mmCIF file of the N, C-alpha and C atoms, coordinates in Angstrom:
data_MODEL
# 
_entry.id   MODEL 
# 
loop_
_atom_site.group_PDB 
_atom_site.id 
_atom_site.type_symbol 
_atom_site.label_atom_id 
_atom_site.label_alt_id 
_atom_site.label_comp_id 
_atom_site.label_asym_id 
_atom_site.label_entity_id 
_atom_site.label_seq_id 
_atom_site.pdbx_PDB_ins_code 
_atom_site.Cartn_x 
_atom_site.Cartn_y 
_atom_site.Cartn_z 
_atom_site.occupancy 
_atom_site.B_iso_or_equiv 
_atom_site.pdbx_formal_charge 
_atom_site.auth_seq_id 
_atom_site.auth_comp_id 
_atom_site.auth_asym_id 
_atom_site.auth_atom_id 
_atom_site.pdbx_PDB_model_num 
ATOM 1   N N  . MET A 1 1  ? 0.881   -1.068 -0.013  1.00 0.00 ? 1  MET A N  1 
ATOM 2   C CA . MET A 1 1  ? -0.050  0.042  0.140   1.00 0.00 ? 1  MET A CA 1 
ATOM 3   C C  . MET A 1 1  ? 0.957   1.141  -0.314  1.00 0.00 ? 1  MET A C  1 
ATOM 4   N N  . THR A 1 2  ? 0.707   2.257  -0.925  1.00 0.00 ? 2  THR A N  1 
ATOM 5   C CA . THR A 1 2  ? 1.229   3.571  -0.957  1.00 0.00 ? 2  THR A CA 1 
ATOM 6   C C  . THR A 1 2  ? 0.386   4.444  -0.404  1.00 0.00 ? 2  THR A C  1 
ATOM 7   N N  . LEU A 1 3  ? 0.993   5.313  0.740   1.00 0.00 ? 3  LEU A N  1 
ATOM 8   C CA . LEU A 1 3  ? 0.415   6.370  1.436   1.00 0.00 ? 3  LEU A CA 1 
ATOM 9   C C  . LEU A 1 3  ? 0.645   7.777  0.515   1.00 0.00 ? 3  LEU A C  1 
ATOM 10  N N  . ASP A 1 4  ? -0.289  8.544  0.562   1.00 0.00 ? 4  ASP A N  1 
ATOM 11  C CA . ASP A 1 4  ? 0.018   9.865  0.008   1.00 0.00 ? 4  ASP A CA 1 
ATOM 12  C C  . ASP A 1 4  ? 0.819   10.538 1.273   1.00 0.00 ? 4  ASP A C  1 
ATOM 13  N N  . PRO A 1 5  ? 1.544   11.456 0.613   1.00 0.00 ? 5  PRO A N  1 
ATOM 14  C CA . PRO A 1 5  ? 2.624   12.032 1.515   1.00 0.00 ? 5  PRO A CA 1 
ATOM 15  C C  . PRO A 1 5  ? 1.967   12.990 2.849   1.00 0.00 ? 5  PRO A C  1 
ATOM 16  N N  . ASP A 1 6  ? 1.005   13.603 2.458   1.00 0.00 ? 6  ASP A N  1 
ATOM 17  C CA . ASP A 1 6  ? 0.327   14.171 3.850   1.00 0.00 ? 6  ASP A CA 1 
ATOM 18  C C  . ASP A 1 6  ? -0.201  13.290 4.905   1.00 0.00 ? 6  ASP A C  1 
ATOM 19  N N  . VAL A 1 7  ? -0.546  12.009 4.162   1.00 0.00 ? 7  VAL A N  1 
ATOM 20  C CA . VAL A 1 7  ? -1.187  10.967 5.103   1.00 0.00 ? 7  VAL A CA 1 
ATOM 21  C C  . VAL A 1 7  ? 0.030   10.413 6.215   1.00 0.00 ? 7  VAL A C  1 
ATOM 22  N N  . ALA A 1 8  ? 1.146   10.012 5.350   1.00 0.00 ? 8  ALA A N  1 
ATOM 23  C CA . ALA A 1 8  ? 2.171   9.691  5.920   1.00 0.00 ? 8  ALA A CA 1 
ATOM 24  C C  . ALA A 1 8  ? 2.744   10.515 7.071   1.00 0.00 ? 8  ALA A C  1 
ATOM 25  N N  . GLU A 1 9  ? 2.849   11.875 6.752   1.00 0.00 ? 9  GLU A N  1 
ATOM 26  C CA . GLU A 1 9  ? 3.202   12.742 7.832   1.00 0.00 ? 9  GLU A CA 1 
ATOM 27  C C  . GLU A 1 9  ? 2.376   12.870 8.919   1.00 0.00 ? 9  GLU A C  1 
ATOM 28  N N  . GLN A 1 10 ? 0.962   12.655 8.745   1.00 0.00 ? 10 GLN A N  1 
ATOM 29  C CA . GLN A 1 10 ? 0.149   12.638 9.961   1.00 0.00 ? 10 GLN A CA 1 
ATOM 30  C C  . GLN A 1 10 ? 0.340   11.376 10.653  1.00 0.00 ? 10 GLN A C  1 
ATOM 31  N N  . LEU A 1 11 ? 0.678   10.332 10.180  1.00 0.00 ? 11 LEU A N  1 
ATOM 32  C CA . LEU A 1 11 ? 1.066   9.176  10.838  1.00 0.00 ? 11 LEU A CA 1 
ATOM 33  C C  . LEU A 1 11 ? 2.443   9.091  11.604  1.00 0.00 ? 11 LEU A C  1 
ATOM 34  N N  . LYS A 1 12 ? 3.142   9.789  10.925  1.00 0.00 ? 12 LYS A N  1 
ATOM 35  C CA . LYS A 1 12 ? 4.616   9.886  11.846  1.00 0.00 ? 12 LYS A CA 1 
ATOM 36  C C  . LYS A 1 12 ? 4.124   10.703 12.739  1.00 0.00 ? 12 LYS A C  1 
ATOM 37  N N  . ARG A 1 13 ? 3.564   12.043 12.888  1.00 0.00 ? 13 ARG A N  1 
ATOM 38  C CA . ARG A 1 13 ? 3.045   12.747 14.001  1.00 0.00 ? 13 ARG A CA 1 
ATOM 39  C C  . ARG A 1 13 ? 2.279   12.101 15.054  1.00 0.00 ? 13 ARG A C  1 
ATOM 40  N N  . ALA A 1 14 ? 1.261   11.185 14.583  1.00 0.00 ? 14 ALA A N  1 
ATOM 41  C CA . ALA A 1 14 ? 0.405   10.390 15.586  1.00 0.00 ? 14 ALA A CA 1 
ATOM 42  C C  . ALA A 1 14 ? 1.474   9.355  16.441  1.00 0.00 ? 14 ALA A C  1 
ATOM 43  N N  . VAL A 1 15 ? 2.345   8.920  15.495  1.00 0.00 ? 15 VAL A N  1 
ATOM 44  C CA . VAL A 1 15 ? 3.197   7.793  16.352  1.00 0.00 ? 15 VAL A CA 1 
ATOM 45  C C  . VAL A 1 15 ? 4.098   8.651  17.563  1.00 0.00 ? 15 VAL A C  1 
ATOM 46  N N  . SER A 1 16 ? 4.553   9.486  17.253  1.00 0.00 ? 16 SER A N  1 
ATOM 47  C CA . SER A 1 16 ? 5.240   10.500 18.133  1.00 0.00 ? 16 SER A CA 1 
ATOM 48  C C  . SER A 1 16 ? 4.528   11.151 19.194  1.00 0.00 ? 16 SER A C  1 
ATOM 49  N N  . GLU A 1 17 ? 3.261   11.518 19.011  1.00 0.00 ? 17 GLU A N  1 
ATOM 50  C CA . GLU A 1 17 ? 2.497   12.017 20.170  1.00 0.00 ? 17 GLU A CA 1 
ATOM 51  C C  . GLU A 1 17 ? 1.868   10.916 21.015  1.00 0.00 ? 17 GLU A C  1 
ATOM 52  N N  . ARG A 1 18 ? 1.562   9.847  20.260  1.00 0.00 ? 18 ARG A N  1 
ATOM 53  C CA . ARG A 1 18 ? 0.680   8.756  21.100  1.00 0.00 ? 18 ARG A CA 1 
ATOM 54  C C  . ARG A 1 18 ? 1.660   7.867  21.661  1.00 0.00 ? 18 ARG A C  1 
ATOM 55  N N  . LYS A 1 19 ? 2.979   7.979  21.290  1.00 0.00 ? 19 LYS A N  1 
ATOM 56  C CA . LYS A 1 19 ? 3.953   7.202  21.746  1.00 0.00 ? 19 LYS A CA 1 
ATOM 57  C C  . LYS A 1 19 ? 3.389   5.639  21.495  1.00 0.00 ? 19 LYS A C  1 
ATOM 58  N N  . LYS A 1 20 ? 2.678   5.278  20.502  1.00 0.00 ? 20 LYS A N  1 
ATOM 59  C CA . LYS A 1 20 ? 2.524   3.971  19.986  1.00 0.00 ? 20 LYS A CA 1 
ATOM 60  C C  . LYS A 1 20 ? 3.117   3.696  18.786  1.00 0.00 ? 20 LYS A C  1 
ATOM 61  N N  . SER A 1 21 ? 3.050   2.394  18.441  1.00 0.00 ? 21 SER A N  1 
ATOM 62  C CA . SER A 1 21 ? 3.840   1.796  17.291  1.00 0.00 ? 21 SER A CA 1 
ATOM 63  C C  . SER A 1 21 ? 3.144   2.287  15.884  1.00 0.00 ? 21 SER A C  1 
ATOM 64  N N  . LEU A 1 22 ? 3.725   2.214  14.872  1.00 0.00 ? 22 LEU A N  1 
ATOM 65  C CA . LEU A 1 22 ? 3.011   2.652  13.456  1.00 0.00 ? 22 LEU A CA 1 
ATOM 66  C C  . LEU A 1 22 ? 1.779   1.664  13.329  1.00 0.00 ? 22 LEU A C  1 
ATOM 67  N N  . LYS A 1 23 ? 2.137   0.499  13.529  1.00 0.00 ? 23 LYS A N  1 
ATOM 68  C CA . LYS A 1 23 ? 0.974   -0.860 13.433  1.00 0.00 ? 23 LYS A CA 1 
ATOM 69  C C  . LYS A 1 23 ? -0.159  -0.264 14.109  1.00 0.00 ? 23 LYS A C  1 
ATOM 70  N N  . GLU A 1 24 ? -0.006  0.110  15.437  1.00 0.00 ? 24 GLU A N  1 
ATOM 71  C CA . GLU A 1 24 ? -1.238  0.405  16.324  1.00 0.00 ? 24 GLU A CA 1 
ATOM 72  C C  . GLU A 1 24 ? -2.018  1.754  16.017  1.00 0.00 ? 24 GLU A C  1 
ATOM 73  N N  . VAL A 1 25 ? -1.087  2.729  15.494  1.00 0.00 ? 25 VAL A N  1 
ATOM 74  C CA . VAL A 1 25 ? -1.908  3.947  14.970  1.00 0.00 ? 25 VAL A CA 1 
ATOM 75  C C  . VAL A 1 25 ? -2.559  3.763  13.760  1.00 0.00 ? 25 VAL A C  1 
ATOM 76  N N  . VAL A 1 26 ? -2.039  2.984  12.797  1.00 0.00 ? 26 VAL A N  1 
ATOM 77  C CA . VAL A 1 26 ? -2.595  2.667  11.517  1.00 0.00 ? 26 VAL A CA 1 
ATOM 78  C C  . VAL A 1 26 ? -3.920  1.716  11.789  1.00 0.00 ? 26 VAL A C  1 
ATOM 79  N N  . ASN A 1 27 ? -4.022  0.814  12.616  1.00 0.00 ? 27 ASN A N  1 
ATOM 80  C CA . ASN A 1 27 ? -5.144  -0.068 12.876  1.00 0.00 ? 27 ASN A CA 1 
ATOM 81  C C  . ASN A 1 27 ? -6.041  1.026  13.739  1.00 0.00 ? 27 ASN A C  1 
ATOM 82  N N  . ASP A 1 28 ? -5.743  1.658  14.564  1.00 0.00 ? 28 ASP A N  1 
ATOM 83  C CA . ASP A 1 28 ? -6.787  2.482  15.195  1.00 0.00 ? 28 ASP A CA 1 
ATOM 84  C C  . ASP A 1 28 ? -7.381  3.502  14.292  1.00 0.00 ? 28 ASP A C  1 
ATOM 85  N N  . ALA A 1 29 ? -6.760  4.128  13.511  1.00 0.00 ? 29 ALA A N  1 
ATOM 86  C CA . ALA A 1 29 ? -7.388  5.002  12.464  1.00 0.00 ? 29 ALA A CA 1 
ATOM 87  C C  . ALA A 1 29 ? -8.305  4.196  11.482  1.00 0.00 ? 29 ALA A C  1 
ATOM 88  N N  . LEU A 1 30 ? -7.894  3.032  10.864  1.00 0.00 ? 30 LEU A N  1 
ATOM 89  C CA . LEU A 1 30 ? -8.584  2.354  10.184  1.00 0.00 ? 30 LEU A CA 1 
ATOM 90  C C  . LEU A 1 30 ? -9.867  1.782  10.774  1.00 0.00 ? 30 LEU A C  1 
ATOM 91  N N  . ARG A 1 31 ? -9.810  1.433  12.073  1.00 0.00 ? 31 ARG A N  1 
ATOM 92  C CA . ARG A 1 31 ? -11.049 1.178  12.785  1.00 0.00 ? 31 ARG A CA 1 
ATOM 93  C C  . ARG A 1 31 ? -11.890 2.174  12.975  1.00 0.00 ? 31 ARG A C  1 
ATOM 94  N N  . LEU A 1 32 ? -11.469 3.312  13.297  1.00 0.00 ? 32 LEU A N  1 
ATOM 95  C CA . LEU A 1 32 ? -12.390 4.572  13.324  1.00 0.00 ? 32 LEU A CA 1 
ATOM 96  C C  . LEU A 1 32 ? -13.064 4.923  11.941  1.00 0.00 ? 32 LEU A C  1 
ATOM 97  N N  . GLY A 1 33 ? -12.314 4.999  10.995  1.00 0.00 ? 33 GLY A N  1 
ATOM 98  C CA . GLY A 1 33 ? -12.812 5.352  9.600   1.00 0.00 ? 33 GLY A CA 1 
ATOM 99  C C  . GLY A 1 33 ? -13.653 4.262  8.990   1.00 0.00 ? 33 GLY A C  1 
ATOM 100 N N  . LEU A 1 34 ? -13.586 3.095  9.348   1.00 0.00 ? 34 LEU A N  1 
ATOM 101 C CA . LEU A 1 34 ? -14.432 2.205  8.618   1.00 0.00 ? 34 LEU A CA 1 
ATOM 102 C C  . LEU A 1 34 ? -15.603 2.120  9.835   1.00 0.00 ? 34 LEU A C  1 
ATOM 103 N N  . ALA A 1 35 ? -15.392 2.336  11.097  1.00 0.00 ? 35 ALA A N  1 
ATOM 104 C CA . ALA A 1 35 ? -16.618 2.332  11.838  1.00 0.00 ? 35 ALA A CA 1 
ATOM 105 C C  . ALA A 1 35 ? -17.765 3.545  11.702  1.00 0.00 ? 35 ALA A C  1 
ATOM 106 N N  . HIS A 1 36 ? -17.031 4.430  11.030  1.00 0.00 ? 36 HIS A N  1 
ATOM 107 C CA . HIS A 1 36 ? -17.766 5.867  10.774  1.00 0.00 ? 36 HIS A CA 1 
ATOM 108 C C  . HIS A 1 36 ? -18.851 5.631  9.875   1.00 0.00 ? 36 HIS A C  1 
ATOM 109 N N  . LYS A 1 37 ? -20.201 5.804  10.078  1.00 0.00 ? 37 LYS A N  1 
ATOM 110 C CA . LYS A 1 37 ? -21.155 5.732  8.947   1.00 0.00 ? 37 LYS A CA 1 
ATOM 111 C C  . LYS A 1 37 ? -21.644 7.194  8.717   1.00 0.00 ? 37 LYS A C  1 
ATOM 112 N N  . PRO A 1 38 ? -21.443 7.769  7.609   1.00 0.00 ? 38 PRO A N  1 
ATOM 113 C CA . PRO A 1 38 ? -21.866 9.199  7.333   1.00 0.00 ? 38 PRO A CA 1 
ATOM 114 C C  . PRO A 1 38 ? -23.324 9.444  7.370   1.00 0.00 ? 38 PRO A C  1 
ATOM 115 N N  . GLU A 1 39 ? -23.981 10.443 7.976   1.00 0.00 ? 39 GLU A N  1 
ATOM 116 C CA . GLU A 1 39 ? -25.310 10.580 8.378   1.00 0.00 ? 39 GLU A CA 1 
ATOM 117 C C  . GLU A 1 39 ? -25.634 11.568 7.137   1.00 0.00 ? 39 GLU A C  1 
ATOM 118 N N  . SER A 1 40 ? -26.665 11.340 6.506   1.00 0.00 ? 40 SER A N  1 
ATOM 119 C CA . SER A 1 40 ? -27.199 12.088 5.555   1.00 0.00 ? 40 SER A CA 1 
ATOM 120 C C  . SER A 1 40 ? -28.061 13.325 6.375   1.00 0.00 ? 40 SER A C  1 
ATOM 121 N N  . SER A 1 41 ? -27.478 14.506 5.809   1.00 0.00 ? 41 SER A N  1 
ATOM 122 C CA . SER A 1 41 ? -28.008 15.724 6.277   1.00 0.00 ? 41 SER A CA 1 
ATOM 123 C C  . SER A 1 41 ? -29.332 16.124 5.891   1.00 0.00 ? 41 SER A C  1 
ATOM 124 N N  . ARG A 1 42 ? -29.592 15.779 4.758   1.00 0.00 ? 42 ARG A N  1 
ATOM 125 C CA . ARG A 1 42 ? -30.852 16.140 4.032   1.00 0.00 ? 42 ARG A CA 1 
ATOM 126 C C  . ARG A 1 42 ? -31.861 15.121 4.282   1.00 0.00 ? 42 ARG A C  1 
ATOM 127 N N  . PRO A 1 43 ? -33.118 15.341 4.363   1.00 0.00 ? 43 PRO A N  1 
ATOM 128 C CA . PRO A 1 43 ? -34.192 14.221 4.504   1.00 0.00 ? 43 PRO A CA 1 
ATOM 129 C C  . PRO A 1 43 ? -34.133 13.751 2.951   1.00 0.00 ? 43 PRO A C  1 
ATOM 130 N N  . LYS A 1 44 ? -34.982 12.611 2.925   1.00 0.00 ? 44 LYS A N  1 
ATOM 131 C CA . LYS A 1 44 ? -34.916 11.782 1.526   1.00 0.00 ? 44 LYS A CA 1 
ATOM 132 C C  . LYS A 1 44 ? -35.931 12.593 0.811   1.00 0.00 ? 44 LYS A C  1 
ATOM 133 N N  . PHE A 1 45 ? -35.602 12.931 -0.581  1.00 0.00 ? 45 PHE A N  1 
ATOM 134 C CA . PHE A 1 45 ? -36.518 13.520 -1.283  1.00 0.00 ? 45 PHE A CA 1 
ATOM 135 C C  . PHE A 1 45 ? -37.477 12.576 -2.011  1.00 0.00 ? 45 PHE A C  1 
ATOM 136 N N  . LYS A 1 46 ? -38.763 12.910 -1.903  1.00 0.00 ? 46 LYS A N  1 
ATOM 137 C CA . LYS A 1 46 ? -39.895 12.034 -2.492  1.00 0.00 ? 46 LYS A CA 1 
ATOM 138 C C  . LYS A 1 46 ? -40.777 13.018 -3.520  1.00 0.00 ? 46 LYS A C  1 
ATOM 139 N N  . VAL A 1 47 ? -41.118 12.557 -4.635  1.00 0.00 ? 47 VAL A N  1 
ATOM 140 C CA . VAL A 1 47 ? -41.743 13.207 -5.576  1.00 0.00 ? 47 VAL A CA 1 
ATOM 141 C C  . VAL A 1 47 ? -42.944 12.348 -5.593  1.00 0.00 ? 47 VAL A C  1 
ATOM 142 N N  . GLU A 1 48 ? -44.080 13.634 -5.523  1.00 0.00 ? 48 GLU A N  1 
ATOM 143 C CA . GLU A 1 48 ? -45.429 13.189 -5.555  1.00 0.00 ? 48 GLU A CA 1 
ATOM 144 C C  . GLU A 1 48 ? -46.119 13.881 -6.782  1.00 0.00 ? 48 GLU A C  1 
ATOM 145 N N  . PRO A 1 49 ? -46.679 12.971 -7.757  1.00 0.00 ? 49 PRO A N  1 
ATOM 146 C CA . PRO A 1 49 ? -47.085 13.302 -8.768  1.00 0.00 ? 49 PRO A CA 1 
ATOM 147 C C  . PRO A 1 49 ? -48.347 14.157 -8.924  1.00 0.00 ? 49 PRO A C  1 
ATOM 148 N N  . VAL A 1 50 ? -48.657 15.095 -9.523  1.00 0.00 ? 50 VAL A N  1 
ATOM 149 C CA . VAL A 1 50 ? -49.732 15.972 -9.429  1.00 0.00 ? 50 VAL A CA 1 
ATOM 150 C C  . VAL A 1 50 ? -50.375 16.127 -10.831 1.00 0.00 ? 50 VAL A C  1 
ATOM 151 N N  . HIS A 1 51 ? -51.585 15.509 -11.170 1.00 0.00 ? 51 HIS A N  1 
ATOM 152 C CA . HIS A 1 51 ? -52.111 15.707 -12.559 1.00 0.00 ? 51 HIS A CA 1 
ATOM 153 C C  . HIS A 1 51 ? -52.394 17.479 -12.629 1.00 0.00 ? 51 HIS A C  1 
ATOM 154 N N  . LEU A 1 52 ? -51.771 18.064 -13.604 1.00 0.00 ? 52 LEU A N  1 
ATOM 155 C CA . LEU A 1 52 ? -52.243 19.308 -14.081 1.00 0.00 ? 52 LEU A CA 1 
ATOM 156 C C  . LEU A 1 52 ? -52.856 19.492 -15.291 1.00 0.00 ? 52 LEU A C  1 
ATOM 157 N N  . ARG A 1 53 ? -53.803 20.529 -15.207 1.00 0.00 ? 53 ARG A N  1 
ATOM 158 C CA . ARG A 1 53 ? -54.682 20.734 -16.297 1.00 0.00 ? 53 ARG A CA 1 
ATOM 159 C C  . ARG A 1 53 ? -54.238 21.920 -17.010 1.00 0.00 ? 53 ARG A C  1 
ATOM 160 N N  . PHE A 1 54 ? -54.650 22.126 -18.095 1.00 0.00 ? 54 PHE A N  1 
ATOM 161 C CA . PHE A 1 54 ? -54.401 23.531 -18.804 1.00 0.00 ? 54 PHE A CA 1 
ATOM 162 C C  . PHE A 1 54 ? -55.555 24.347 -18.344 1.00 0.00 ? 54 PHE A C  1 
ATOM 163 N N  . LYS A 1 55 ? -55.283 25.787 -18.334 1.00 0.00 ? 55 LYS A N  1 
ATOM 164 C CA . LYS A 1 55 ? -56.418 26.462 -18.063 1.00 0.00 ? 55 LYS A CA 1 
ATOM 165 C C  . LYS A 1 55 ? -57.343 26.472 -19.205 1.00 0.00 ? 55 LYS A C  1 
ATOM 166 N N  . PRO A 1 56 ? -58.349 27.069 -18.875 1.00 0.00 ? 56 PRO A N  1 
ATOM 167 C CA . PRO A 1 56 ? -59.713 26.972 -20.076 1.00 0.00 ? 56 PRO A CA 1 
ATOM 168 C C  . PRO A 1 56 ? -59.032 28.064 -21.145 1.00 0.00 ? 56 PRO A C  1 
ATOM 169 N N  . GLY A 1 57 ? -59.450 27.617 -22.290 1.00 0.00 ? 57 GLY A N  1 
ATOM 170 C CA . GLY A 1 57 ? -58.710 28.418 -23.704 1.00 0.00 ? 57 GLY A CA 1 
ATOM 171 C C  . GLY A 1 57 ? -57.357 28.068 -24.283 1.00 0.00 ? 57 GLY A C  1 
ATOM 172 N N  . ILE A 1 58 ? -56.607 27.147 -23.549 1.00 0.00 ? 58 ILE A N  1 
ATOM 173 C CA . ILE A 1 58 ? -55.402 26.708 -23.993 1.00 0.00 ? 58 ILE A CA 1 
ATOM 174 C C  . ILE A 1 58 ? -55.836 25.321 -24.458 1.00 0.00 ? 58 ILE A C  1 
ATOM 175 N N  . ASP A 1 59 ? -55.284 25.398 -25.972 1.00 0.00 ? 59 ASP A N  1 
ATOM 176 C CA . ASP A 1 59 ? -55.469 24.146 -26.709 1.00 0.00 ? 59 ASP A CA 1 
ATOM 177 C C  . ASP A 1 59 ? -54.075 23.457 -26.609 1.00 0.00 ? 59 ASP A C  1 
ATOM 178 N N  . GLN A 1 60 ? -54.000 22.455 -25.932 1.00 0.00 ? 60 GLN A N  1 
ATOM 179 C CA . GLN A 1 60 ? -52.603 21.603 -25.787 1.00 0.00 ? 60 GLN A CA 1 
ATOM 180 C C  . GLN A 1 60 ? -51.879 21.056 -27.055 1.00 0.00 ? 60 GLN A C  1 
ATOM 181 N N  . TYR A 1 61 ? -53.117 20.810 -27.969 1.00 0.00 ? 61 TYR A N  1 
ATOM 182 C CA . TYR A 1 61 ? -52.461 20.502 -29.285 1.00 0.00 ? 61 TYR A CA 1 
ATOM 183 C C  . TYR A 1 61 ? -52.022 21.495 -30.293 1.00 0.00 ? 61 TYR A C  1 
ATOM 184 N N  . LYS A 1 62 ? -52.277 22.660 -29.863 1.00 0.00 ? 62 LYS A N  1 
ATOM 185 C CA . LYS A 1 62 ? -51.688 23.775 -30.562 1.00 0.00 ? 62 LYS A CA 1 
ATOM 186 C C  . LYS A 1 62 ? -50.588 24.476 -29.886 1.00 0.00 ? 62 LYS A C  1 
ATOM 187 N N  . LEU A 1 63 ? -49.722 23.661 -28.984 1.00 0.00 ? 63 LEU A N  1 
ATOM 188 C CA . LEU A 1 63 ? -48.673 24.641 -28.183 1.00 0.00 ? 63 LEU A CA 1 
ATOM 189 C C  . LEU A 1 63 ? -47.482 24.846 -29.349 1.00 0.00 ? 63 LEU A C  1 
ATOM 190 N N  . ASN A 1 64 ? -47.240 23.998 -30.208 1.00 0.00 ? 64 ASN A N  1 
ATOM 191 C CA . ASN A 1 64 ? -45.927 24.117 -31.075 1.00 0.00 ? 64 ASN A CA 1 
ATOM 192 C C  . ASN A 1 64 ? -46.455 25.398 -31.984 1.00 0.00 ? 64 ASN A C  1 
ATOM 193 N N  . GLN A 1 65 ? -47.649 25.640 -32.429 1.00 0.00 ? 65 GLN A N  1 
ATOM 194 C CA . GLN A 1 65 ? -48.006 26.598 -33.091 1.00 0.00 ? 65 GLN A CA 1 
ATOM 195 C C  . GLN A 1 65 ? -47.743 28.057 -32.512 1.00 0.00 ? 65 GLN A C  1 
ATOM 196 N N  . LEU A 1 66 ? -48.185 28.018 -31.102 1.00 0.00 ? 66 LEU A N  1 
ATOM 197 C CA . LEU A 1 66 ? -47.963 29.302 -30.055 1.00 0.00 ? 66 LEU A CA 1 
ATOM 198 C C  . LEU A 1 66 ? -46.370 29.345 -30.056 1.00 0.00 ? 66 LEU A C  1 
ATOM 199 N N  . SER A 1 67 ? -45.704 28.254 -29.869 1.00 0.00 ? 67 SER A N  1 
ATOM 200 C CA . SER A 1 67 ? -44.156 28.489 -29.793 1.00 0.00 ? 67 SER A CA 1 
ATOM 201 C C  . SER A 1 67 ? -43.669 29.083 -30.952 1.00 0.00 ? 67 SER A C  1 
ATOM 202 N N  . ASP A 1 68 ? -44.228 28.803 -32.247 1.00 0.00 ? 68 ASP A N  1 
ATOM 203 C CA . ASP A 1 68 ? -43.523 29.316 -33.634 1.00 0.00 ? 68 ASP A CA 1 
ATOM 204 C C  . ASP A 1 68 ? -43.876 30.734 -33.683 1.00 0.00 ? 68 ASP A C  1 
ATOM 205 N N  . GLU A 1 69 ? -45.151 30.950 -33.208 1.00 0.00 ? 69 GLU A N  1 
ATOM 206 C CA . GLU A 1 69 ? -45.616 32.659 -33.446 1.00 0.00 ? 69 GLU A CA 1 
ATOM 207 C C  . GLU A 1 69 ? -44.831 33.419 -32.451 1.00 0.00 ? 69 GLU A C  1 
ATOM 208 N N  . LEU A 1 70 ? -44.586 32.929 -31.280 1.00 0.00 ? 70 LEU A N  1 
ATOM 209 C CA . LEU A 1 70 ? -43.669 33.790 -30.198 1.00 0.00 ? 70 LEU A CA 1 
ATOM 210 C C  . LEU A 1 70 ? -42.274 33.972 -30.885 1.00 0.00 ? 70 LEU A C  1 
ATOM 211 N N  . GLU A 1 71 ? -41.764 32.888 -31.148 1.00 0.00 ? 71 GLU A N  1 
ATOM 212 C CA . GLU A 1 71 ? -40.169 32.966 -32.065 1.00 0.00 ? 71 GLU A CA 1 
ATOM 213 C C  . GLU A 1 71 ? -40.274 33.790 -33.211 1.00 0.00 ? 71 GLU A C  1 
ATOM 214 N N  . SER A 1 72 ? -41.384 33.846 -34.113 1.00 0.00 ? 72 SER A N  1 
ATOM 215 C CA . SER A 1 72 ? -41.564 34.578 -35.229 1.00 0.00 ? 72 SER A CA 1 
ATOM 216 C C  . SER A 1 72 ? -41.412 36.218 -34.806 1.00 0.00 ? 72 SER A C  1 
ATOM 217 N N  . GLN A 1 73 ? -42.417 36.431 -33.679 1.00 0.00 ? 73 GLN A N  1 
ATOM 218 C CA . GLN A 1 73 ? -42.377 37.730 -33.093 1.00 0.00 ? 73 GLN A CA 1 
ATOM 219 C C  . GLN A 1 73 ? -41.094 38.288 -32.722 1.00 0.00 ? 73 GLN A C  1 
ATOM 220 N N  . ALA A 1 74 ? -40.347 37.439 -31.987 1.00 0.00 ? 74 ALA A N  1 
ATOM 221 C CA . ALA A 1 74 ? -39.024 37.786 -31.318 1.00 0.00 ? 74 ALA A CA 1 
ATOM 222 C C  . ALA A 1 74 ? -38.081 38.042 -32.389 1.00 0.00 ? 74 ALA A C  1 
ATOM 223 N N  . VAL A 1 75 ? -38.123 37.102 -33.461 1.00 0.00 ? 75 VAL A N  1 
ATOM 224 C CA . VAL A 1 75 ? -37.056 37.520 -34.696 1.00 0.00 ? 75 VAL A CA 1 
ATOM 225 C C  . VAL A 1 75 ? -37.325 38.884 -35.269 1.00 0.00 ? 75 VAL A C  1 
ATOM 226 N N  . ALA A 1 76 ? -38.599 39.087 -35.596 1.00 0.00 ? 76 ALA A N  1 
ATOM 227 C CA . ALA A 1 76 ? -39.198 40.340 -36.082 1.00 0.00 ? 76 ALA A CA 1 
ATOM 228 C C  . ALA A 1 76 ? -38.920 41.619 -35.300 1.00 0.00 ? 76 ALA A C  1 
ATOM 229 N N  . GLU A 1 77 ? -39.090 41.537 -33.877 1.00 0.00 ? 77 GLU A N  1 
ATOM 230 C CA . GLU A 1 77 ? -38.599 42.454 -33.117 1.00 0.00 ? 77 GLU A CA 1 
ATOM 231 C C  . GLU A 1 77 ? -37.178 42.801 -32.929 1.00 0.00 ? 77 GLU A C  1 
ATOM 232 N N  . SER A 1 78 ? -36.360 41.842 -33.130 1.00 0.00 ? 78 SER A N  1 
ATOM 233 C CA . SER A 1 78 ? -34.852 41.962 -33.133 1.00 0.00 ? 78 SER A CA 1 
ATOM 234 C C  . SER A 1 78 ? -34.414 42.542 -34.359 1.00 0.00 ? 78 SER A C  1 
ATOM 235 N N  . LEU A 1 79 ? -34.928 42.236 -35.674 1.00 0.00 ? 79 LEU A N  1 
ATOM 236 C CA . LEU A 1 79 ? -34.821 42.657 -36.985 1.00 0.00 ? 79 LEU A CA 1 
ATOM 237 C C  . LEU A 1 79 ? -34.917 44.275 -37.069 1.00 0.00 ? 79 LEU A C  1 
ATOM 238 N N  . ALA A 1 80 ? -36.211 44.671 -36.501 1.00 0.00 ? 80 ALA A N  1 
ATOM 239 C CA . ALA A 1 80 ? -36.694 46.091 -36.311 1.00 0.00 ? 80 ALA A CA 1 
ATOM 240 C C  . ALA A 1 80 ? -35.630 46.790 -35.466 1.00 0.00 ? 80 ALA A C  1 
ATOM 241 N N  . LYS A 1 81 ? -35.123 46.263 -34.381 1.00 0.00 ? 81 LYS A N  1 
ATOM 242 C CA . LYS A 1 81 ? -34.338 46.821 -33.472 1.00 0.00 ? 81 LYS A CA 1 
ATOM 243 C C  . LYS A 1 81 ? -32.625 47.328 -34.497 1.00 0.00 ? 81 LYS A C  1 
ATOM 244 N N  . LEU A 1 82 ? -32.525 46.310 -35.295 1.00 0.00 ? 82 LEU A N  1 
ATOM 245 C CA . LEU A 1 82 ? -31.260 46.304 -36.141 1.00 0.00 ? 82 LEU A CA 1 
ATOM 246 C C  . LEU A 1 82 ? -31.492 47.539 -37.180 1.00 0.00 ? 82 LEU A C  1 
ATOM 247 N N  . LYS A 1 83 ? -32.573 47.674 -37.652 1.00 0.00 ? 83 LYS A N  1 
ATOM 248 C CA . LYS A 1 83 ? -32.965 48.600 -38.769 1.00 0.00 ? 83 LYS A CA 1 
ATOM 249 C C  . LYS A 1 83 ? -32.992 49.922 -38.336 1.00 0.00 ? 83 LYS A C  1 
ATOM 250 N N  . ALA A 1 84 ? -33.392 50.162 -36.715 1.00 0.00 ? 84 ALA A N  1 
ATOM 251 C CA . ALA A 1 84 ? -33.486 51.452 -36.216 1.00 0.00 ? 84 ALA A CA 1 
ATOM 252 C C  . ALA A 1 84 ? -32.201 52.007 -35.997 1.00 0.00 ? 84 ALA A C  1 
# 
């Protein structure tokens, strides 16, 4: 196993401070790390579907036509600004 330099340095300091062997420090650290179970800080997300209806007067089958009309209007307005 190859340790990152910062981890190796932390282990050296822990061995010195705790006056334990490298083996003991590594085993203690692994036990702590493996026993730790991260807690989810967010509640579980649940999606509840809701049937939405179109407002009266909106024909759902003509939405593409409406989109085309709005796009054409936007293009015409931007061309008018360029000419001005």
